[in-house]
C-alpha positions as a printed Julia matrix, in Angstrom:
298×3 Matrix{Float64}:
 28.57   11.77  -28.92
 28.98    8.04  -27.99
 26.51    6.11  -26.44
 28.16    5.72  -22.58
 27.65    9.68  -22.8
 23.71    9.71  -24.2
 22.96    7.17  -21.38
 24.98    9.45  -18.41
 23.05   12.69  -19.88
 19.39   11.35  -19.86
 20.44    9.65  -16.2
 21.7    12.37  -14.82
 19.95   14.88  -12.24
 18.04   17.13  -14.47
 16.54   14.38  -17.05
 15.99   11.48  -15.16
 13.0    13.18  -13.38
 11.08   13.96  -16.5
 11.7    10.06  -17.58
  9.93    8.66  -14.39
  7.17    7.9   -15.37
  6.54    4.54  -13.65
  3.22    4.05  -11.95
  2.99    4.09   -8.54
  3.58    0.31   -7.14
  6.47   -0.13   -9.96
  8.56    2.8    -9.04
  8.32    1.8    -5.22
  9.41   -1.68   -6.35
 11.91    0.02   -8.53
 13.4     2.08   -5.28
 13.37   -0.54   -3.67
 15.23   -3.07   -5.48
 18.05   -0.75   -6.16
 18.06   -0.19   -2.59
 18.58   -3.38   -2.01
 20.87   -3.02   -4.23
 23.41   -0.55   -3.39
 23.39   -2.38    0.6
 24.44   -5.63   -1.54
 21.5    -7.38    0.65
 21.02  -11.38   -0.38
 17.11  -12.16   -0.8
 15.27  -14.68   -2.22
 12.22  -12.55   -3.26
 10.31   -9.42   -2.55
  6.64  -10.02   -2.48
  4.0    -7.0    -3.21
  1.58   -6.06   -0.68
 -0.12   -3.47    0.71
 -0.22   -2.06    4.28
  3.24   -2.19    4.31
  4.17   -2.45    0.64
  6.01   -5.09    0.33
  7.86   -8.27    2.26
 11.63   -8.76    1.78
 12.11  -12.65    2.11
 15.89  -13.22    2.65
 17.07  -17.0     3.25
 20.33  -19.48    3.04
 20.83  -22.69    4.45
 20.86  -21.83    8.0
 18.99  -18.71    8.47
 15.65  -16.7     6.79
 14.32  -13.23    7.93
 11.52  -11.67    6.36
 11.75   -7.47    6.57
  8.35   -5.45    6.01
  9.16   -2.33    4.37
  7.06    0.36    3.83
  8.51    2.8     1.37
  7.36    6.91    0.97
  8.92    9.81   -1.28
  9.78   12.95    0.35
  8.49   15.94   -0.91
  9.8    19.65    0.89
  5.96   20.82    0.76
  3.87   17.27    0.43
  3.08   14.35   -1.77
  1.3    14.09   -4.38
 -0.9    17.05   -4.0
  2.27   19.43   -3.54
  2.77   22.73   -5.58
  5.95   21.31   -7.06
  4.97   17.63   -7.82
  1.99   19.2    -9.92
  4.42   21.91  -11.5
  6.44   18.85  -12.44
  3.33   16.94  -13.58
  2.83   19.95  -15.92
  6.03   20.18  -17.16
  6.65   16.69  -18.2
  3.52   16.76  -20.13
  4.64   20.28  -22.12
  7.92   19.31  -22.13
  6.84   16.38  -24.66
  4.68   18.22  -26.66
  7.23   20.0   -27.57
  9.51   17.62  -28.74
  7.39   16.2   -30.47
  6.79   19.31  -31.96
 10.42   19.79  -32.6
 10.68   16.52  -34.1
  8.5    16.55  -36.7
 10.04   19.47  -38.32
 13.36   17.4   -38.56
 16.33   19.22  -39.78
 18.5    20.3   -36.88
 15.49   21.31  -34.44
 15.24   17.02  -33.64
 18.92   17.44  -32.08
 17.85   20.85  -30.11
 17.76   20.59  -26.15
 17.02   23.68  -24.53
 16.28   24.88  -20.63
 13.78   27.78  -19.88
 14.96   30.19  -17.22
 11.41   31.81  -16.08
 11.58   35.51  -15.29
  9.26   34.5   -12.1
 10.18   31.19  -11.27
  7.27   29.82   -8.97
  6.04   26.15   -8.87
  2.53   27.93  -10.49
  4.32   29.98  -13.57
  2.8    27.34  -16.09
 -0.88   28.62  -14.91
 -0.16   32.12  -16.18
  0.94   30.94  -19.58
 -0.5    29.42  -22.71
  1.07   26.43  -22.76
  0.09   25.36  -26.33
  1.21   29.11  -27.62
  4.37   28.8   -25.42
  5.48   26.02  -27.08
  4.6    27.16  -30.93
  6.47   30.16  -30.01
  9.77   28.22  -28.92
  9.39   26.09  -32.15
  9.64   28.86  -34.39
 12.64   30.14  -32.24
 14.38   27.25  -32.34
 13.45   26.87  -36.3
 15.14   30.16  -37.19
 18.28   30.07  -35.59
 21.75   29.78  -37.57
 23.45   26.34  -36.78
 25.53   26.53  -33.11
 26.25   24.27  -30.26
 25.87   26.34  -27.65
 23.23   29.76  -27.57
 21.38   31.72  -25.2
 18.41   33.66  -26.41
 17.05   36.91  -24.02
 15.72   39.28  -27.22
 12.06   37.43  -27.47
 10.02   39.91  -30.36
  6.31   41.39  -29.96
  5.25   37.72  -32.5
  6.31   35.49  -28.93
  4.25   37.21  -26.05
  4.72   34.72  -23.59
  8.14   34.2   -24.12
  8.5    38.34  -23.87
  6.19   38.21  -21.04
  7.17   35.01  -19.04
 10.87   34.24  -19.73
 14.31   35.92  -18.56
 16.5    33.8   -21.66
 16.32   30.38  -23.04
 19.81   28.4   -23.25
 19.8    26.52  -26.21
 22.52   23.03  -26.99
 23.35   20.87  -30.04
 22.79   17.6   -28.48
 25.27   16.5   -31.18
 22.73   13.51  -32.77
 21.12   12.64  -29.78
 17.34   12.67  -30.19
 14.13   12.77  -27.86
 15.95   14.67  -24.87
 13.12   16.55  -22.76
 13.82   20.16  -22.31
 14.39   21.2   -19.42
 12.94   24.35  -16.42
 16.11   25.75  -15.15
 13.98   26.3   -11.32
 13.65   22.78  -10.67
 17.35   22.55   -9.9
 18.04   25.82   -8.5
 17.29   27.78   -4.75
 18.36   27.06   -1.73
 18.39   23.29    0.0
 16.43   24.13    2.97
 15.82   22.4     6.39
 15.06   18.8     6.6
 13.84   17.82    9.85
 10.33   19.52    9.98
  9.49   17.54    6.95
 11.09   14.59    8.09
  9.36   14.58   11.31
  5.91   14.91    9.82
  6.61   12.03    7.35
  7.49   10.0     9.65
  4.32   10.85   12.78
  2.08   10.14    9.49
  3.84    6.63    8.55
  3.82    6.01   12.46
  0.46    6.15   13.37
 -0.99    4.17   10.0
  1.65    1.47   10.64
  0.03    0.9    14.18
 -2.7    -0.83   12.0
 -0.56   -2.85    9.56
 -0.34   -6.15    9.23
  3.41   -7.0     9.91
  2.77  -11.13   11.31
  5.38  -13.18   10.19
  8.07  -10.2     9.56
 11.15   -9.85   11.78
 11.89   -6.24   10.63
  9.63   -3.62   10.37
 11.2    -0.73    7.7
 10.35    2.36    6.94
 12.55    3.58    3.61
 12.33    7.49    3.13
 13.28    7.86   -0.8
 14.73   11.5    -1.26
 14.66   11.4    -5.18
 16.08   15.11   -5.92
 13.55   16.34   -8.06
 14.3    19.5    -7.35
 17.24   20.81   -5.19
 13.96   21.8    -2.19
 13.85   17.65   -2.28
 16.94   16.92   -1.23
 18.59   16.24    2.13
 21.73   16.82    2.39
 22.38   16.23    6.17
 20.34   15.24    9.19
 21.0    17.2    12.35
 23.19   15.51   15.14
 20.43   13.99   18.27
 17.57   13.56   15.17
 16.94   10.23   15.95
 15.95   11.36   19.72
 13.36   13.72   18.94
 11.65   10.35   17.14
  8.49    8.78   18.7
  7.81    5.53   16.59
  6.23    2.56   18.0
  5.27    1.32   14.09
  8.85    0.62   12.95
 12.03   -0.8    13.92
 14.33    0.85   11.74
 13.6     3.98    9.5
 16.37    4.53    7.0
 17.35    7.79    4.31
 18.3     7.12    0.86
 19.36   10.89   -0.64
 19.53   10.44   -4.33
 21.59   13.85   -4.51
 23.99   12.54   -2.55
 23.99    9.17   -3.02
 23.84    8.37    0.28
 21.74    5.88    2.65
 21.52    6.25    6.63
 19.42    4.73    9.36
 17.65    7.54   11.34
 16.25    5.59   13.55
 16.6     4.19   16.58
 20.13    5.41   15.52
 21.62    8.25   13.4
 24.52    6.11   11.32
 25.81    5.68    7.92
 25.04    2.78    6.03
 25.99    3.29    2.27
 27.85    6.67    0.54
 28.73    6.41   -3.17
 31.14    9.47   -2.56
 33.63    7.45   -0.17
 32.57    4.31   -1.77
 31.87    2.88    1.57
 29.66   -0.17    3.04
 29.04    0.16    6.34
 28.01   -3.43    7.52
 28.71   -3.69   11.16
 25.77   -0.42   11.28
 23.13   -3.06    9.62
 20.81   -4.64   11.85
 22.4    -8.09   12.93
 19.94  -10.59   11.63
 20.71   -8.82    8.22
 23.82   -8.67    8.25
 24.64  -12.8     7.12
 22.58  -11.93    4.0
 25.13   -9.11    2.77
 27.33  -10.06   -0.21
């Protein structure tokens, strides 16, 4: 496996969310920087603030503008306290402990990646399991397997009660020398992609109420950026229905942007519903930028 393949493997959707341990403000800063990079907006500096999160200072020899920007993550069932977010936090801890246990054994175990397919794949599944014991069962399971490239195991023994009761099967893969790959819970990237409009309206309404009390002084534009980071398929926003912008009532923001990481697309969803950038079509629609910003697009 060459270095570029390894890099792409860790940056792909299933792995990316497991390696994202940035504190909240650092996460928001990274999202904003990547957002501006994709839109090719030149800026002098980003000023970290609270309420709103940032001021973006754009300036050239003849003009300058200040964009106030609030950033929020899109979760289908809420934000930091959602059952999905709690599961992801618990799984990261389990996956890191499992990785450490496999690495300690040395040998082939260091290079084995696995995807766990639970019998009842819900967000509270780990609350019903002795996670420390599950880790030991998986380590023992991997250690006694012969050399393989790919392998699916579903015949667990009585000495593996957590696996027998809670796991349907485990998919194992030799990563060909790549160390440190965290294991994956299969149901985090399965299931239906749900309609997003109701959840978006809740997010926008909540942020709009707060934005009325923000200090927007000296800002020319007031933006809300909703980041759908695709931590599971439920947290993707493939499309927003036509006319959605007509249902949005806001006086807190001049523009609302939606970045869907799964589809790698950025759209304005208020006051107009228009595409801005798409990795799929490789299009950047400069004519859809706010007039005051267009001069700062590369």
